[in-house]
KEDREN-462615 format. One record per residue: x, y, z of N, C-alpha, C in turn. Coordinates in pm, 1 decimal. Example, Ala and Ser with C-alpha at 12.3 -4.5 7.8 and 13.67 -1.06 7.14 Angstrom:
! residues 2
PT       n.xx       n.yy       n.zz      ca.xx      ca.yy      ca.zz       c.xx       c.yy       c.zz
PT     1319.0     -569.0      780.0     1230.0     -450.0      780.0     1320.0     -330.0      780.0
PT     1285.0     -225.0      708.0     1367.0     -106.0      714.0     1290.0        3.0      787.0
END
This chain:
! residues 114
PT       n.xx       n.yy       n.zz      ca.xx      ca.yy      ca.zz       c.xx       c.yy       c.zz
PT     5773.9    13707.2    11136.0     5771.4    13562.2    11135.8     5875.9    13511.1    11037.5
PT     5943.7    13407.8    11076.4     6049.8    13350.7    10994.2     5993.0    13244.0    10901.2
PT     6048.5    13234.5    10780.2     6003.5    13132.6    10686.2     6049.8    12992.8    10726.9
PT     6142.2    12985.0    10823.7     6189.9    12855.1    10871.2     6093.1    12791.5    10969.7
PT     6000.7    12867.6    11020.3     5905.8    12816.2    11118.5     5787.5    12751.7    11048.9
PT     5744.5    12640.0    11106.1     5632.8    12563.2    11051.0     5525.4    12548.5    11157.1
PT     5397.9    12533.4    11117.2     5291.5    12515.4    11215.9     5304.3    12379.0    11285.4
PT     5312.1    12381.8    11417.9     5327.7    12260.2    11497.9     5226.1    12264.6    11610.9
PT     5168.0    12148.4    11641.7     5064.8    12140.4    11745.1     5126.1    12142.3    11885.1
PT     5055.7    12210.7    11976.0     5094.1    12220.9    12116.2     4971.6    12190.7    12201.9
PT     4988.6    12101.2    12299.7     4882.2    12074.6    12396.8     4909.1    12161.0    12518.9
PT     4811.4    12244.0    12554.8     4825.7    12332.8    12670.9     4712.2    12302.2    12768.1
PT     4749.3    12269.3    12892.0     4651.9    12239.7    12996.4     4660.0    12349.0    13101.5
PT     4547.2    12412.2    13129.0     4545.4    12518.1    13230.1     4565.2    12458.1    13368.8
PT     4590.8    12544.4    13464.6     4615.5    12499.6    13602.0     4491.0    12430.9    13658.6
PT     4512.5    12322.5    13730.7     4402.8    12254.9    13798.4     4376.7    12319.4    13933.2
PT     4275.5    12268.2    14003.2     4243.6    12325.0    14133.7     4167.7    12223.2    14218.0
PT     4166.7    12247.3    14348.3     4088.2    12166.2    14440.3     3951.5    12231.4    14457.0
PT     3847.1    12152.3    14446.0     3711.9    12201.8    14466.4     3681.6    12217.7    14614.5
PT     3564.7    12267.6    14645.6     3524.5    12286.4    14785.2     3513.4    12153.6    14859.2
PT     3497.4    12044.5    14783.4     3490.6    11911.2    14843.2     3628.7    11849.2    14862.7
PT     3733.8    11922.2    14823.7     3870.7    11873.5    14841.3     3918.8    11781.4    14731.1
PT     3840.6    11765.0    14626.3     3878.9    11677.4    14514.6     3947.2    11760.4    14406.4
PT     4059.5    11707.4    14357.6     4138.5    11774.9    14253.3     4067.4    11765.2    14119.3
PT     4059.1    11878.2    14051.4     4003.2    11883.6    13917.0     4111.8    11932.2    13823.1
PT     4144.0    11851.0    13723.8     4247.0    11887.3    13625.5     4196.6    12004.7    13542.5
PT     4288.7    12090.5    13498.5     4252.8    12205.6    13417.0     4209.8    12164.2    13277.2
PT     4149.6    12258.4    13207.3     4101.9    12233.0    13071.5     4220.2    12222.7    12975.8
PT     4206.4    12133.9    12875.9     4313.5    12116.6    12777.8     4271.9    12178.0    12645.0
PT     4364.7    12250.5    12583.5     4342.3    12309.8    12452.0     4455.8    12266.9    12360.3
PT     4426.1    12257.7    12232.0     4528.2    12227.6    12132.6     4548.4    12352.2    12047.5
PT     4672.5    12399.1    12042.3     4708.0    12517.9    11966.2     4797.4    12479.1    11850.5
PT     4797.9    12560.8    11748.9     4895.3    12545.9    11640.4     4980.8    12671.3    11641.0
PT     5111.1    12652.5    11662.6     5204.0    12764.3    11673.8     5315.1    12745.3    11571.0
PT     5350.1    12853.5    11502.2     5462.2    12847.8    11408.4     5592.1    12847.1    11486.6
PT     5674.3    12744.4    11460.8     5800.5    12731.0    11533.4     5901.2    12652.7    11451.9
PT     6025.0    12666.3    11493.9     6134.2    12587.2    11438.7     6184.4    12496.8    11550.7
PT     6185.5    12365.9    11527.6     6230.4    12269.4    11627.0     6360.6    12207.6    11576.2
PT     6462.8    12207.5    11663.3     6594.2    12156.7    11625.2     6653.2    12073.9    11738.2
PT     6729.0    11970.6    11706.2     6796.3    11893.2    11811.8     6905.9    11976.5    11877.1
PT     6937.1    11943.9    12001.5     7046.9    12011.3    12070.7     7179.8    11957.8    12020.1
PT     7279.8    12044.3    12016.6     7415.8    12004.9    11983.4     7476.9    11937.9    12106.1
PT     7579.8    11854.9    12088.3     7641.5    11787.6    12203.9     7687.3    11883.1    12313.3
PT     7744.8    11997.5    12277.0     7790.3    12091.4    12380.2     7673.1    12155.8    12454.2
PT     7558.0    12168.7    12389.2     7438.6    12220.8    12455.4     7381.4    12117.5    12552.5
PT     7394.3    11989.8    12517.1     7347.0    11883.4    12605.8     7425.6    11882.9    12736.5
PT     7555.1    11913.2    12730.1     7639.3    11913.9    12849.6     7594.9    12018.1    12951.7
PT     7528.8    12123.4    12906.2     7483.6    12229.3    12995.9     7357.6    12190.1    13073.2
PT     7291.6    12082.0    13031.9     7169.9    12037.7    13099.9     7202.9    11966.7    13231.1
PT     7109.2    11966.1    13326.6     7129.7    11886.4    13447.7     7146.3    11739.2    13411.7
PT     7219.0    11664.2    13494.3     7250.3    11525.1    13461.9     7127.5    11440.9    13430.2
PT     7020.4    11457.7    13501.5     6900.9    11375.9    13479.5     6834.1    11399.3    13345.4
PT     6863.9    11510.7    13280.6     6802.7    11544.3    13151.6     6889.6    11507.4    13032.2
PT     7013.9    11468.0    13055.8     7105.9    11441.6    12944.6     7080.2    11310.4    12873.5
PT     7011.5    11218.1    12937.0     6990.5    11086.2    12876.7     6876.7    11085.5    12776.1
PT     6782.5    11177.0    12790.3     6666.7    11179.0    12701.6     6692.7    11262.4    12578.0
PT     6594.6    11263.1    12491.0     6601.9    11342.2    12369.1     6551.0    11483.0    12401.4
PT     6631.3    11582.9    12372.5     6597.7    11721.5    12402.8     6606.9    11803.1    12274.2
PT     6513.2    11895.9    12257.1     6512.6    11982.7    12139.2     6505.8    12128.7    12183.3
PT     6550.7    12217.0    12094.6     6533.3    12360.4    12116.6     6428.2    12408.3    12018.3
PT     6350.5    12504.2    12063.7     6236.0    12551.9    11986.9     6242.9    12703.9    11977.8
PT     6227.8    12756.5    11857.5     6221.4    12900.2    11836.6     6080.0    12934.4    11790.2
PT     6015.2    13028.4    11860.7     5877.7    13064.3    11826.0     5852.1    13211.4    11855.9
PT     5741.8    13263.0    11801.7     5698.7    13399.2    11831.2     5610.8    13402.9    11955.2
PT     5569.4    13285.5    12003.1     5476.5    13273.5    12115.3     5548.1    13208.5    12233.0
PT     5525.0    13260.8    12352.2     5583.5    13202.1    12472.7     5521.9    13065.5    12499.0
PT     5606.8    12966.4    12525.2     5560.5    12833.4    12563.9     5568.6    12823.4    12715.7
PT     5474.1    12751.4    12776.5     5465.2    12745.2    12922.2     5543.3    12627.7    12979.0
PT     5611.7    12653.9    13088.6     5676.8    12548.9    13166.7     5588.0    12520.3    13287.4
PT     5611.6    12408.2    13354.6     5535.0    12376.0    13475.2     5574.8    12472.0    13586.9
PT     5475.4    12520.6    13660.4     5499.6    12609.0    13774.8     5422.4    12554.8    13893.5
PT     5496.8    12497.2    13988.1     5433.6    12435.6    14103.4     5354.9    12537.8    14185.2
PT     5403.7    12660.1    14194.2     5338.9    12761.7    14277.3     5198.9    12797.7    14227.7
PT     5176.3    12788.3    14096.2     5045.5    12824.0    14040.7     4967.0    12702.3    13992.4
PT     5031.5    12587.0    13985.3     4965.0    12467.3    13933.1     4963.7    12461.1    13781.7
PT     5034.4    12555.0    13716.4     5039.6    12556.4    13569.4     5112.5    12433.0    13518.0
PT     5054.5    12366.6    13419.8     5116.5    12251.6    13355.8     5205.6    12297.7    13241.1
PT     5308.6    12220.9    13212.2     5397.2    12251.9    13100.3     5327.2    12221.3    12967.9
PT     5357.6    12302.3    12867.9     5307.5    12275.1    12732.9     5373.4    12148.1    12680.0
PT     5300.4    12076.1    12597.1     5351.2    11957.2    12528.4     5352.7    11987.4    12378.9
PT     5471.4    11986.9    12320.6     5488.1    12010.9    12177.5     5489.0    11875.4    12107.7
PT     5407.3    11861.5    12003.1     5400.6    11735.9    11927.8     5481.4    11755.5    11799.9
PT     5597.9    11689.9    11796.6     5690.7    11704.6    11684.2     5733.3    11566.3    11636.2
PT     5716.8    11540.6    11507.6     5751.8    11412.5    11445.0     5684.4    11295.2    11516.8
PT     5561.1    11317.1    11561.2     5483.3    11212.3    11626.3     5522.6    11184.2    11769.9
PT     5611.9    11262.7    11827.3     5658.3    11245.3    11965.5     5613.9    11364.7    12049.8
PT     5598.0    11340.7    12180.0     5560.7    11447.1    12273.2     5685.1    11500.4    12342.9
PT     5698.0    11632.9    12347.4     5809.4    11699.4    12413.1     5754.2    11799.6    12514.5
PT     5793.7    11781.8    12641.4     5749.6    11871.4    12748.4     5845.3    11989.6    12759.2
PT     5789.1    12110.0    12759.4     5870.1    12231.3    12767.6     5928.3    12243.7    12908.5
PT     6062.3    12255.4    12918.1     6128.8    12265.2    13048.4     6192.3    12402.4    13070.1
PT     6193.2    12486.3    12968.7     6249.0    12620.2    12981.9     6205.9    12707.4    12865.9
PT     6187.6    12836.2    12892.3     6149.9    12929.8    12786.1     6208.3    13066.3    12819.8
PT     6290.4    13118.7    12730.5     6353.7    13248.2    12751.5     6311.3    13346.0    12642.3
PT     6275.6    13470.0    12682.3     6239.6    13570.6    12582.2     6362.7    13638.6    12524.1
PT     6361.7    13658.0    12396.7     6464.0    13736.0    12327.2     6388.9    13848.2    12256.4
PT     6363.1    13955.4    12327.0     6281.1    14065.7    12276.9     6370.3    14186.8    12251.9
PT     6446.2    14182.3    12143.4     6545.4    14285.0    12113.9     6498.8    14385.0    12008.0
PT     6376.3    14374.2    11963.1     6316.6    14461.3    11862.8     6372.5    14441.2    11722.7
PT     6464.4    14347.2    11703.5     6514.1    14316.0    11569.3     6436.2    14195.3    11519.0
PT     6461.1    14080.9    11578.4     6382.2    13960.4    11551.1     6341.5    13904.9    11687.5
PT     6237.5    13960.5    11744.1     6191.5    13916.3    11874.7     6136.9    13774.6    11864.8
PT     6173.9    13690.9    11963.9     6128.6    13552.5    11964.5     6148.3    13492.8    12103.4
PT     6104.7    13369.1    12118.8     6126.2    13291.6    12240.7     6206.4    13167.2    12203.9
PT     6302.7    13132.8    12289.6     6378.8    13009.8    12272.0     6343.1    12918.7    12388.7
PT     6294.0    12800.8    12356.9     6251.7    12705.7    12458.6     6330.4    12576.4    12446.1
PT     6338.4    12502.3    12556.3     6392.9    12367.3    12556.8     6280.8    12272.9    12594.7
PT     6278.0    12156.2    12531.4     6174.4    12057.7    12560.6     6236.1    11919.5    12557.3
PT     6190.8    11833.2    12648.2     6242.2    11697.1    12661.0     6132.5    11598.4    12621.1
PT     6173.0    11491.6    12551.9     6075.8    11391.7    12505.9     6015.2    11318.2    12626.5
PT     5883.6    11302.2    12624.2     5810.7    11230.9    12729.5     5718.7    11129.0    12664.7
PT     5676.7    11030.8    12742.2     5582.2    10932.0    12692.1     5445.5    10995.6    12674.6
PT     5372.3    10952.5    12573.8     5236.5    11003.3    12550.6     5145.2    10955.2    12662.4
PT     5054.3    11044.8    12704.2     4957.1    11007.7    12808.0     4826.5    10962.9    12746.6
END
């Protein structure tokens, strides 16, 4: 664990499902505290994002724990990282498991609070 990482809250909602009556039931929500380093993207990193994502505030996150992105095929909801009082939805997470300093690097975009 890196000394640069600080405990930050994450809202994680499990996949929802349709009941036998055909009504959608949202998955259970849990609040986790994960040690991570959150940093703003550099201008050249912003250019690599799809056009629709360049206008919002985007951060990169380094953590020891994998953060979840939305997966339509399974109904998994994206994790919401709460940083500086703002909500950031995780849009990507890549593993860096090199046995030296194994970690995950994620990207998250600011979203309105629900």
